[in-house]
C-alpha positions, 0 to 999 in steps of 0.5 A, spaced: 501 474 514 494 475 510 491 480 506 487 484 511 494 484 515 497 487 509 491 492 508 492 494 515 500 496 514 498 500 507 493 504 511 498 505 517 503 507 512 498 511 508 496 515 515 503 516 516 504 520 509 497 523 508 495 527 514 488 528 516 486 520 514 486 518 522 478 517 521 478 514 514 476 507 514 480 504 509 477 499 504 480 495 498 477 499 493 480 505 496 485 509 491 491 512 494 490 518 489 483 519 491 485 519 498 490 525 496 497 521 495 501 524 489 506 520 485 511 521 491 507 520 496 505 513 493 512 511 492 513 513 499 507 508 502 509 503 497 517 503 500 514 503 507 510 497 506 515 493 503 520 495 508 515 493 513 514 486 509 522 485 508 520 485 501 523 488 494 518 489 489 521 492 482 518 499 481 515 497 474 510 492 478 507 497 483 504 501 477 499 495 475 495 495 482 489 500 481 487 500 488 489 498 495 486 491 495 490 490 488 496 493 492 495 488 497 494 482 493 501 484 489 505 484 496 501 477 498 504 474 492 511 477 493 511 475 500 509 468 498 514 467 492 510 468 486 
């Protein structure tokens, strides 16, 4: 799986959790908080993406990424064993 596919997964799960984003074009610099996600929403989105990727990322590591591009990078690293 490549970064664009992970970004699409993030977008799909974000749309599931946050209604009203159907027409939004997601870009790497989008921040979930700016899209209307509270802390519970962000945790839910991260959990759904991890389930889709069959990953388990420690919660503390999920606090580092500042935008969805960085979140996708984190998932890429974990997916490829880094």
